[in-house]
N, C-alpha and C positions, 0 to 999 in steps of 0.2 A: 503494500498501501503506500503511492508514494503522493503526500501530500503541498499544496501549498503553503506556504508561511501563513496565509490567513484560516483554509481552514485547519491547521495544525494548533491553531491560537484555541478557535475558536472551541474544538474540539476536549481540547485539553481542559479548559475551563470549564467545559460542563461536564468533564467526566467520561467522554467515548473516547472509546482508541486512536492511537495516534501511531503514527511510523515510529516516532523518536519526540523527547519533550523539546516543544517551542526555547528558544530564547532571545532576550532583549534587557538591557539593566536601565535601572533607574535613575535619573540625570544624566541618561546617555549625548543627551546634547549638552556640554557644557565647557567650562574652561580647559577644561586636559586638551581640549581639539583645537589644534591651531587656526583652524577654519574659521572654527566658533568664534575667535576672538579675534579676528577680523572683521567679521562682521560687526560684533559687538562695540569694536572701536569706532562705531559711528553712531550709535543712540545710549541712551541712559537704559537702564533693565526692563524700567517701565514702558518706555517707549517702544524695547522690541518687543514688550507681552502684545502689546496695542499695532505693531507695524505688521499688516499681514506677511507680507513678501519677505520681510528680516524673517520672522517667527518660522514662517513654511522653510524658509530655505534651510534655517538650522535645525530646524527638526528631522528634516530628509538627511542631513548628513549623516548619522551613524549609521542609517541605511546604505547609503548609493558609497560613502566610504569605507565602512567597515561590516558591514553585512549583516546588520542585525535584521532580525524578523519581525519586528513589530514597531513601527511609528509611535512616538505620545505626542501630545501636543504639549508644544515650548509654551508653557505660561509660568505661573506664578500662583499658588493658595490660595492669595490674599486677594487674587484681581475680584473675584465679584465682590467681597466686602466694598470695594471701589460704589457699588452700588447701592449699599447702607446711608451713603452722605458721610462717610467717613474719610478723612484725608490721610492717607498711608503714606509715608515716607520709606523709600527701600535704601538699606546702608549698607552692606545688602542686604537684610533682612527687615523686615517689616519693623515699623517706628508709629506707634499711634498717639497722639497726642493733644486731648487730654485722653487717658486709656478711663473705659468706662467701669464704672464701679457701685452705680447706683440703679433702682429702679426708670426714674427718670430719664438716666443716660441711655435705658433701653427703648424708653419707650420713644426716644426722639429718634428712633433710627427710623431712616426711610424704609417704606416698602416698593419694592423697587420689581418692576417688571425685567426680567433679567436680559433678555432678549432686546430690549433697548439699552438698557444700562451700559451693557459690556459685548454690541454688536461684533466687533473683532474677534473676541472670542471666535463666534461660532462662523464668519469671514474665514478664517484659518482653519478650522475645522471641513470647511468646505472644499476651500483648496486641494487641503491634505489630502482628502477622501478623493479627487479626483488622481491624484499624484500616487497617491499608495495604491489604489485600485488597478493601476496598469502596471507597477511591479509583485500585484499579487502578495503584498504587506499589509496586515491588518494595520487600522487604527487605534488608538486608546486615548480617550480622557481621560481626566482624574478633576478630582475636588480636596480641600482640605476640608477635614470630617469635622464639626460641631467644636468637640472639646477644646482641640485643638487651636481651632480659630478662637473661640474664648478664650484660650489659653494667652495670646497676643494683644486681643483686644483687652482682656483687664489688669495684664501686667504693663501694658504701654510697647513691650518689645520680647525681645527671646531672652531667657532668663533660664539658669542650673536646675533652677527649684520651682521658680513658680507662685514664690511663697504668695502674692496678693491673690492670685486666684486660688489656691488650696485656704486663704485665712476668707476669701468672700464664701466658699465652697461650705465652713463650718458655722459663720457670721451670720450671712445674708444666704442660705439657700433659696430663698423663694426669686432672688433677682438672679443668680445663676441660672435657675431655671428656666426664669424666662428668658434670658438670653439665647440658652441652646436652643428652647424651643423656636424662636427665631431665627436663629442657623439653619435647623432642620428644615425649614422651609427653604428658608432660599439655597442649601445644597441641592434638595430635592429637585427642584425648578431649576438649578443650574446643569445637573449631571440629566435629565430630562433634554433639556436643550441642547447640551454635546451630543447627546443620541438621534437628535431630530436631526442635527447639524451632519451627523455623519459616524460619530464616532463607534467601533464596535464593542468595543471593551471600556469600561472605567473603572478607575482605582480612586478607593477613598483612604487618603493618607490620614492618618492618626497619630501625629508625631509624636506627641507628649502625653496618650496615655497611658503610656506604661510609666507614668509615676505615677499610676495611683497602684494601690491594694487590689486582691481580687475583689473582695466587697463593695470599696467604691469602684470600682469597674462596672460591677454589675447595677450598679445604681444607679451611676449619673452618666454613665457612657455606654452601656450595653441598649439602653432604650432610644440612643440615639440611632446606632448601628442599624438595632430591627426596624426602627420606621424607615432610615433612608431604604432599606435593601427591600422594605416592603412595598413602596412606591415609585422608587424606579424602575424603570420600564427593563427589568432582565432577562425577558422574554427575546427582546432587541441586541442587548447587551449584557454581558454577565458583567456581574461586579467583583470585585478585586479587594478587601478588605486588608489594610497594612497599620500594624502598631508596632512601633519602634519600641525597644526594650519590655517587650510585652511577650517572654517565653512565661511568664506564671500566668499568664490571660489566655493560653490557646485554648482551653476546656470551654471558658465562657467566649470569646471570641467566636464558637463554630456556633453557640445560637445566636448567634448575627443574624441568619440566613442570607451569606454572603456566598458565593459560587468561590471564591478563589479566599486562603488563608496565605497570606507575601508574610515572609517569617524572616525574622532579624538574625544573625550567624549568630547568636547569644543561646540559640534553639538547636538539641538532635535533632536534625532532619528526619533520619530515621526512626525516630522514637516518636516525631511529631505525626510524620506519615502514618504509621500505625495507629494515632489516636485518634486519628483524621479519619481515616478508613473512606469509607463510599459515602461521608458525608458533604467534604467539600475536597476540592484539590487544593494543590498547595504552590506554594512561589517561592523561590529563593536559591540558598541562602548563605554568599560567599563573602564573608569581609573584604568589603572595598580595599584595604589594604593589600587582601590577597592578590592585586592585581598587580603588585610589584613584584611577585615571585619571575622564576624563570619559568618560560613557556611551558617547558616540560612539566614542572610542577602545578602550571594554570590547567593542563589538561588532566592530569592524574585527578584534583580536584573537583573537576567537572565530572570524570566518570565516576566519581564516590561519592557525589551531589544525587546524578543521576541515579544509582542505584540505590541509595539511599529511598529515595522518593518513590522507590516503587510500590511501597505499599497504599500509597495513597491513591485515590482514584483518576487523577491527574497532578500531571508535574510540569509546573512553568519553569526554565532555569534563569536565575536571576542573580543580582546583589541581596544582600540584606540590608542594605542602606542606597543610598545614589553614589554616584561616581566624584568621588574627591576630584579639586580642582589638579594637583599633582598627581594622578595616574598617569602613569605612562601610555600611548597610545597603543603599544605594542602589547601593553597586558589586556588592553581590550578586545584589541583584535584577536588574542592569542584564547582569551576567552572564549567569542563566539565561536571562533573557527574550531575548538575543541568540540564546543555544542553542537554544532552543523556536522562533526564526524561521526558522531554518536549513529549507532543502528540500532531498531527496534529490538534486536533478541539480546 
């Protein structure tokens, strides 16, 4: 059975038989690529996200230059937040001033038609879909999960501990619930609009949910994941759920209803595959720093991951987090080539 990359990705997400695992990398369009840096030099980061020709060009670079088997929209998890009437400064991470700390702050948020608020996102997706269809490659969209978006909105910027967010959780739980509810609505609308514009798979990034213990995750985050999984058009586009630093949350993540569990490198892949079994597919999970290893070592790790993932109903080869700026291009190429060299047996 010889499949196209589009067929391979969609079948792996849904737990159908494939010839071998598909492969792509989170943050595969980025600063490690000289060709990306050449485009980036002409724009600010937000301008890149808002300029369809530039975003399309860098989205396609990993496919055309390195042979990645999926194309993911070039954007940022905070782009839809602009539709709420919030000014965001990328330095390069998102900064919000003043942060949201009260019910009045939440009530003041705009209620956008996301298709009108950030139309360039959907222009980019429509252009990309035409490009990737001619290459036989699937198109991925994505969104930041409500808890992670709330972390930045409440804290005002990135943080190691997000103390302001966790303080709000304990002292003003109704305010945080209200904010998360608003962000669920935004995220559902945003992902469905991406699917309408041509995304064939969508990924939900919950970068900071791993800050919580299992009980807090089930109380505060799992309901948002369930709501999104139940309301996004998963018949048209499977949903991948990624929780960074979430090895202690895998069993609870399975209750989200997402089609694919994306795992970071702290998770034992073989154990996770056995635990997940037929309930979902898995994605991951090489440590991004592993791309600095010699090519032969990268190839061995890819083979080991592919073997470890067999117990799950489907497996997508990927990193456990995104490509880092200093990643060697030859390491990314070795990872992709090793995955493409795998056979079904």
